[in-house]
N, CA, C and O atoms as a Tinker XYZ file with bonds, in Angstrom:
   316  protein
     1  N     92.699000  134.960000  173.510000    73     2
     2  CA    91.298000  135.311000  173.468000    64     1     3
     3  C     91.069000  136.809000  173.368000    63     2     4     5
     4  O     89.965000  137.239000  173.032000    81     3
     5  N     92.077000  137.606000  173.649000    73     3     6
     6  CA    91.880000  139.054000  173.610000    64     5     7
     7  C     91.659000  139.576000  172.196000    63     6     8     9
     8  O     91.177000  140.696000  172.032000    81     7
     9  N     91.996000  138.800000  171.173000    73     7    10
    10  CA    91.796000  139.223000  169.786000    64     9    11
    11  C     90.364000  139.044000  169.307000    63    10    12    13
    12  O     90.044000  139.421000  168.180000    81    11
    13  N     89.505000  138.483000  170.127000    73    11    14
    14  CA    88.129000  138.227000  169.718000    64    13    15
    15  C     87.196000  139.368000  170.092000    63    14    16    17
    16  O     86.059000  139.138000  170.504000    81    15
    17  N     87.673000  140.587000  169.950000    73    15    18
    18  CA    86.814000  141.740000  170.186000    64    17    19
    19  C     85.975000  141.999000  168.945000    63    18    20    21
    20  O     86.304000  141.524000  167.858000    81    19
    21  N     84.910000  142.738000  169.103000    73    19    22
    22  CA    84.034000  143.054000  167.972000    64    21    23
    23  C     84.797000  143.776000  166.874000    63    22    24    25
    24  O     84.593000  143.501000  165.691000    81    23
    25  N     85.675000  144.696000  167.254000    73    23    26
    26  CA    86.439000  145.435000  166.244000    64    25    27
    27  C     87.329000  144.508000  165.432000    63    26    28    29
    28  O     87.467000  144.692000  164.223000    81    27
    29  N     87.932000  143.523000  166.070000    73    27    30
    30  CA    88.796000  142.594000  165.345000    64    29    31
    31  C     88.002000  141.589000  164.520000    63    30    32    33
    32  O     88.408000  141.241000  163.411000    81    31
    33  N     86.893000  141.129000  165.040000    73    31    34
    34  CA    86.094000  140.133000  164.321000    64    33    35
    35  C     85.485000  140.683000  163.037000    63    34    36    37
    36  O     85.376000  139.965000  162.043000    81    35
    37  N     85.089000  141.947000  163.053000    73    35    38
    38  CA    84.394000  142.541000  161.914000    64    37    39
    39  C     85.203000  143.645000  161.235000    63    38    40    41
    40  O     84.638000  144.501000  160.555000    81    39
    41  N     86.504000  143.625000  161.416000    73    39    42
    42  CA    87.362000  144.660000  160.842000    64    41    43
    43  C     87.404000  144.564000  159.310000    63    42    44    45
    44  O     87.449000  143.472000  158.745000    81    43
    45  N     87.387000  145.720000  158.659000    73    43    46
    46  CA    87.539000  145.782000  157.201000    64    45    47
    47  C     88.838000  146.488000  156.826000    63    46    48    49
    48  O     89.090000  146.752000  155.650000    81    47
    49  N     89.656000  146.792000  157.824000    73    47    50
    50  CA    90.925000  147.488000  157.586000    64    49    51
    51  C     91.793000  146.670000  156.630000    63    50    52    53
    52  O     92.030000  145.481000  156.847000    81    51
    53  N     92.259000  147.327000  155.573000    73    51    54
    54  CA    93.107000  146.673000  154.599000    64    53    55
    55  C     92.366000  145.955000  153.476000    63    54    56    57
    56  O     92.998000  145.456000  152.545000    81    55
    57  N     91.055000  145.895000  153.546000    73    55    58
    58  CA    90.265000  145.260000  152.494000    64    57    59
    59  C     89.879000  146.291000  151.434000    63    58    60    61
    60  O     89.883000  147.494000  151.692000    81    59
    61  N     89.547000  145.807000  150.248000    73    59    62
    62  CA    89.037000  146.656000  149.174000    64    61    63
    63  C     87.583000  146.263000  148.929000    63    62    64    65
    64  O     87.268000  145.083000  148.772000    81    63
    65  N     86.701000  147.261000  148.898000    73    63    66
    66  CA    85.275000  147.013000  148.666000    64    65    67
    67  C     84.843000  147.716000  147.386000    63    66    68    69
    68  O     85.182000  148.880000  147.171000    81    67
    69  N     84.105000  147.025000  146.544000    73    67    70
    70  CA    83.484000  147.620000  145.364000    64    69    71
    71  C     82.013000  147.783000  145.710000    63    70    72    73
    72  O     81.310000  146.802000  145.952000    81    71
    73  N     81.552000  149.036000  145.731000    73    71    74
    74  CA    80.173000  149.319000  146.124000    64    73    75
    75  C     79.399000  149.797000  144.909000    63    74    76    77
    76  O     79.658000  150.884000  144.393000    81    75
    77  N     78.453000  148.994000  144.450000    73    75    78
    78  CA    77.595000  149.411000  143.346000    64    77    79
    79  C     76.477000  150.272000  143.913000    63    78    80    81
    80  O     75.960000  150.004000  144.998000    81    79
    81  N     76.114000  151.300000  143.174000    73    79    82
    82  CA    75.100000  152.230000  143.666000    64    81    83
    83  C     75.634000  153.109000  144.779000    63    82    84    85
    84  O     74.871000  153.599000  145.611000    81    83
    85  N     76.942000  153.310000  144.797000    73    83    86
    86  CA    77.579000  154.025000  145.896000    64    85    87
    87  C     77.571000  155.531000  145.797000    63    86    88    89
    88  O     78.176000  156.195000  146.639000    81    87
    89  N     76.915000  156.098000  144.809000    73    87    90
    90  CA    76.948000  157.553000  144.659000    64    89    91
    91  C     75.830000  158.260000  145.411000    63    90    92    93
    92  O     75.827000  159.487000  145.498000    81    91
    93  N     74.878000  157.499000  145.957000    73    91    94
    94  CA    73.786000  158.150000  146.692000    64    93    95
    95  C     73.105000  157.147000  147.618000    63    94    96    97
    96  O     73.319000  155.938000  147.520000    81    95
    97  N     72.292000  157.669000  148.504000    73    95    98
    98  CA    71.457000  156.843000  149.367000    64    97    99
    99  C     72.222000  155.861000  150.229000    63    98   100   101
   100  O     73.267000  156.187000  150.793000    81    99
   101  N     71.689000  154.655000  150.323000    73    99   102
   102  CA    72.266000  153.617000  151.166000    64   101   103
   103  C     73.674000  153.237000  150.709000    63   102   104   105
   104  O     74.550000  153.000000  151.540000    81   103
   105  N     73.895000  153.176000  149.406000    73   103   106
   106  CA    75.221000  152.847000  148.888000    64   105   107
   107  C     76.271000  153.846000  149.329000    63   106   108   109
   108  O     77.390000  153.461000  149.670000    81   107
   109  N     75.925000  155.128000  149.327000    73   107   110
   110  CA    76.850000  156.168000  149.775000    64   109   111
   111  C     77.150000  156.014000  151.263000    63   110   112   113
   112  O     78.296000  156.175000  151.681000    81   111
   113  N     76.138000  155.706000  152.060000    73   111   114
   114  CA    76.347000  155.499000  153.498000    64   113   115
   115  C     77.233000  154.277000  153.756000    63   114   116   117
   116  O     78.053000  154.286000  154.674000    81   115
   117  N     77.070000  153.241000  152.954000    73   115   118
   118  CA    77.927000  152.059000  153.076000    64   117   119
   119  C     79.370000  152.431000  152.752000    63   118   120   121
   120  O     80.290000  152.008000  153.452000    81   119
   121  N     79.575000  153.218000  151.698000    73   119   122
   122  CA    80.923000  153.685000  151.347000    64   121   123
   123  C     81.552000  154.444000  152.504000    63   122   124   125
   124  O     82.701000  154.191000  152.868000    81   123
   125  N     80.807000  155.368000  153.076000    73   123   126
   126  CA    81.326000  156.167000  154.189000    64   125   127
   127  C     81.702000  155.287000  155.377000    63   126   128   129
   128  O     82.754000  155.479000  155.987000    81   127
   129  N     80.849000  154.328000  155.703000    73   127   130
   130  CA    81.134000  153.433000  156.822000    64   129   131
   131  C     82.362000  152.576000  156.585000    63   130   132   133
   132  O     83.174000  152.387000  157.491000    81   131
   133  N     82.503000  152.057000  155.376000    73   131   134
   134  CA    83.667000  151.236000  155.050000    64   133   135
   135  C     84.954000  152.045000  155.126000    63   134   136   137
   136  O     85.949000  151.585000  155.686000    81   135
   137  N     84.938000  153.251000  154.562000    73   135   138
   138  CA    86.120000  154.111000  154.591000    64   137   139
   139  C     86.477000  154.486000  156.023000    63   138   140   141
   140  O     87.648000  154.456000  156.402000    81   139
   141  N     85.475000  154.839000  156.816000    73   139   142
   142  CA    85.716000  155.223000  158.211000    64   141   143
   143  C     86.316000  154.079000  159.021000    63   142   144   145
   144  O     86.963000  154.314000  160.042000    81   143
   145  N     86.105000  152.848000  158.573000    73   143   146
   146  CA    86.627000  151.689000  159.290000    64   145   147
   147  C     87.838000  151.053000  158.621000    63   146   148   149
   148  O     88.191000  149.913000  158.922000    81   147
   149  N     88.477000  151.789000  157.711000    73   147   150
   150  CA    89.764000  151.373000  157.178000    64   149   151
   151  C     89.783000  150.679000  155.840000    63   150   152   153
   152  O     90.857000  150.299000  155.374000    81   151
   153  N     88.649000  150.498000  155.202000    73   151   154
   154  CA    88.633000  149.844000  153.890000    64   153   155
   155  C     88.907000  150.860000  152.785000    63   154   156   157
   156  O     88.642000  152.052000  152.942000    81   155
   157  N     89.435000  150.378000  151.682000    73   155   158
   158  CA    89.547000  151.187000  150.475000    64   157   159
   159  C     88.302000  150.874000  149.650000    63   158   160   161
   160  O     87.903000  149.715000  149.535000    81   159
   161  N     87.694000  151.907000  149.081000    73   159   162
   162  CA    86.410000  151.733000  148.406000    64   161   163
   163  C     86.497000  152.198000  146.962000    63   162   164   165
   164  O     87.084000  153.238000  146.665000    81   163
   165  N     85.907000  151.417000  146.069000    73   163   166
   166  CA    85.756000  151.791000  144.671000    64   165   167
   167  C     84.264000  151.884000  144.394000    63   166   168   169
   168  O     83.538000  150.899000  144.527000    81   167
   169  N     83.811000  153.068000  144.011000    73   167   170
   170  CA    82.388000  153.344000  143.812000    64   169   171
   171  C     82.009000  153.107000  142.350000    63   170   172   173
   172  O     82.689000  153.587000  141.442000    81   171
   173  N     80.935000  152.375000  142.129000    73   171   174
   174  CA    80.400000  152.153000  140.786000    64   173   175
   175  C     78.938000  152.571000  140.800000    63   174   176   177
   176  O     78.185000  152.182000  141.693000    81   175
   177  N     78.536000  153.364000  139.814000    73   175   178
   178  CA    77.145000  153.814000  139.732000    64   177   179
   179  C     76.797000  154.091000  138.275000    63   178   180   181
   180  O     77.654000  154.022000  137.394000    81   179
   181  N     75.540000  154.402000  138.038000    73   179   182
   182  CA    75.082000  154.695000  136.683000    64   181   183
   183  C     75.765000  155.935000  136.124000    63   182   184   185
   184  O     76.221000  156.801000  136.872000    81   183
   185  N     75.828000  156.006000  134.812000    73   183   186
   186  CA    76.502000  157.121000  134.146000    64   185   187
   187  C     75.901000  158.473000  134.505000    63   186   188   189
   188  O     76.607000  159.481000  134.481000    81   187
   189  N     74.633000  158.517000  134.832000    73   187   190
   190  CA    73.988000  159.794000  135.137000    64   189   191
   191  C     74.285000  160.288000  136.550000    63   190   192   193
   192  O     73.991000  161.435000  136.886000    81   191
   193  N     74.860000  159.432000  137.365000    73   191   194
   194  CA    75.176000  159.822000  138.738000    64   193   195
   195  C     76.456000  160.660000  138.785000    63   194   196   197
   196  O     77.328000  160.505000  137.930000    81   195
   197  N     76.573000  161.542000  139.775000    73   195   198
   198  CA    77.737000  162.440000  139.881000    64   197   199
   199  C     78.944000  161.753000  140.532000    63   198   200   201
   200  O     79.330000  162.109000  141.645000    81   199
   201  N     79.530000  160.791000  139.857000    73   199   202
   202  CA    80.619000  159.995000  140.425000    64   201   203
   203  C     81.805000  160.845000  140.863000    63   202   204   205
   204  O     82.302000  160.671000  141.976000    81   203
   205  N     82.268000  161.759000  140.018000    73   203   206
   206  CA    83.459000  162.545000  140.345000    64   205   207
   207  C     83.281000  163.344000  141.627000    63   206   208   209
   208  O     84.191000  163.407000  142.454000    81   207
   209  N     82.122000  163.949000  141.793000    73   207   210
   210  CA    81.844000  164.741000  142.995000    64   209   211
   211  C     81.801000  163.850000  144.238000    63   210   212   213
   212  O     82.323000  164.221000  145.289000    81   211
   213  N     81.188000  162.693000  144.116000    73   211   214
   214  CA    81.091000  161.759000  145.244000    64   213   215
   215  C     82.476000  161.262000  145.643000    63   214   216   217
   216  O     82.800000  161.224000  146.830000    81   215
   217  N     83.293000  160.880000  144.669000    73   215   218
   218  CA    84.641000  160.395000  144.955000    64   217   219
   219  C     85.454000  161.481000  145.651000    63   218   220   221
   220  O     86.195000  161.193000  146.591000    81   219
   221  N     85.321000  162.714000  145.202000    73   219   222
   222  CA    86.038000  163.826000  145.828000    64   221   223
   223  C     85.642000  163.965000  147.301000    63   222   224   225
   224  O     86.506000  164.133000  148.162000    81   223
   225  N     84.350000  163.894000  147.589000    73   223   226
   226  CA    83.876000  164.012000  148.973000    64   225   227
   227  C     84.317000  162.817000  149.819000    63   226   228   229
   228  O     84.685000  162.987000  150.981000    81   227
   229  N     84.283000  161.623000  149.251000    73   227   230
   230  CA    84.706000  160.440000  149.997000    64   229   231
   231  C     86.203000  160.465000  150.290000    63   230   232   233
   232  O     86.636000  159.992000  151.340000    81   231
   233  N     86.992000  161.009000  149.377000    73   231   234
   234  CA    88.433000  161.112000  149.601000    64   233   235
   235  C     88.762000  162.048000  150.752000    63   234   236   237
   236  O     89.832000  161.937000  151.350000    81   235
   237  N     87.856000  162.972000  151.073000    73   235   238
   238  CA    88.059000  163.854000  152.220000    64   237   239
   239  C     87.906000  163.082000  153.532000    63   238   240   241
   240  O     88.476000  163.478000  154.548000    81   239
   241  N     87.145000  161.988000  153.521000    73   239   242
   242  CA    86.938000  161.172000  154.721000    64   241   243
   243  C     88.158000  160.308000  154.999000    63   242   244   245
   244  O     88.607000  160.203000  156.141000    81   243
   245  N     88.692000  159.691000  153.954000    73   243   246
   246  CA    89.818000  158.784000  154.159000    64   245   247
   247  C     90.324000  158.211000  152.860000    63   246   248   249
   248  O     89.927000  158.631000  151.772000    81   247
   249  N     91.208000  157.244000  152.995000    73   247   250
   250  CA    91.862000  156.622000  151.858000    64   249   251
   251  C     90.849000  155.846000  151.018000    63   250   252   253
   252  O     90.124000  154.992000  151.529000    81   251
   253  N     90.812000  156.151000  149.741000    73   251   254
   254  CA    89.808000  155.574000  148.856000    64   253   255
   255  C     90.406000  155.381000  147.483000    63   254   256   257
   256  O     91.274000  156.160000  147.091000    81   255
   257  N     89.988000  154.388000  146.739000    73   255   258
   258  CA    90.537000  154.131000  145.410000    64   257   259
   259  C     89.983000  155.038000  144.325000    63   258   260   261
   260  O     90.762000  155.634000  143.581000    81   259
   261  N     88.699000  155.162000  144.210000    73   259   262
   262  CA    88.120000  155.965000  143.144000    64   261   263
   263  C     86.740000  155.484000  142.780000    63   262   264   265
   264  O     86.055000  154.841000  143.576000    81   263
   265  N     86.340000  155.805000  141.562000    73   263   266
   266  CA    85.009000  155.409000  141.140000    64   265   267
   267  C     84.861000  155.503000  139.640000    63   266   268   269
   268  O     85.687000  156.106000  138.955000    81   267
   269  N     83.810000  154.905000  139.142000    73   267   270
   270  CA    83.545000  154.940000  137.714000    64   269   271
   271  C     82.045000  154.848000  137.464000    63   270   272   273
   272  O     81.291000  154.297000  138.266000    81   271
   273  N     81.641000  155.395000  136.346000    73   271   274
   274  CA    80.244000  155.288000  135.921000    64   273   275
   275  C     80.127000  154.069000  135.021000    63   274   276   277
   276  O     80.973000  153.842000  134.156000    81   275
   277  N     79.081000  153.290000  135.226000    73   275   278
   278  CA    78.885000  152.094000  134.423000    64   277   279
   279  C     77.399000  151.792000  134.340000    63   278   280   281
   280  O     76.733000  151.601000  135.357000    81   279
   281  N     76.893000  151.753000  133.128000    73   279   282
   282  CA    75.498000  151.374000  132.926000    64   281   283
   283  C     75.443000  150.151000  132.039000    63   282   284   285
   284  O     75.929000  150.186000  130.908000    81   283
   285  N     74.871000  149.087000  132.521000    73   283   286
   286  CA    74.841000  147.851000  131.744000    64   285   287
   287  C     73.487000  147.580000  131.105000    63   286   288   289
   288  O     73.329000  146.570000  130.419000    81   287
   289  N     72.516000  148.445000  131.309000    73   287   290
   290  CA    71.173000  148.184000  130.793000    64   289   291
   291  C     71.084000  148.295000  129.273000    63   290   292   293
   292  O     70.115000  147.819000  128.683000    81   291
   293  N     72.070000  148.911000  128.629000    73   291   294
   294  CA    72.009000  149.085000  127.184000    64   293   295
   295  C     72.724000  147.970000  126.418000    63   294   296   297
   296  O     72.672000  147.936000  125.188000    81   295
   297  N     73.383000  147.067000  127.124000    73   295   298
   298  CA    74.078000  145.985000  126.446000    64   297   299
   299  C     73.085000  144.917000  125.984000    63   298   300   301
   300  O     72.064000  144.675000  126.627000    81   299
   301  N     73.403000  144.299000  124.880000    73   299   302
   302  CA    72.546000  143.254000  124.331000    64   301   303
   303  C     73.075000  141.896000  124.791000    63   302   304   305
   304  O     74.084000  141.404000  124.287000    81   303
   305  N     72.383000  141.307000  125.747000    73   303   306
   306  CA    72.783000  140.005000  126.260000    64   305   307
   307  C     72.075000  138.907000  125.485000    63   306   308   309
   308  O     70.899000  139.032000  125.145000    81   307
   309  N     72.787000  137.849000  125.215000    73   307   310
   310  CA    72.208000  136.706000  124.524000    64   309   311
   311  C     72.197000  135.528000  125.479000    63   310   312   313
   312  O     73.180000  135.281000  126.177000    81   311
   313  N     71.095000  134.805000  125.513000    73   311   314
   314  CA    70.987000  133.665000  126.429000    64   313   315
   315  C     71.394000  132.398000  125.730000    63   314   316
   316  O     71.372000  131.326000  126.334000    81   315
């Protein structure tokens, strides 16, 4: 029963998280929280966002995978 602590129940250590919108605001705070708790994070945001700068700052906090710019609003989807 000693393994049922809050830290063990909600641990993200060793997991990989893909955070969309992670270059600013709430997404950035989620990235920071995940990294601080042991997760590896991959940041995805719009092309106009400063992904490289954000990834550099997040890597100073802890182990992180990286990030990429991706905008899907210009693709032509067919139904």
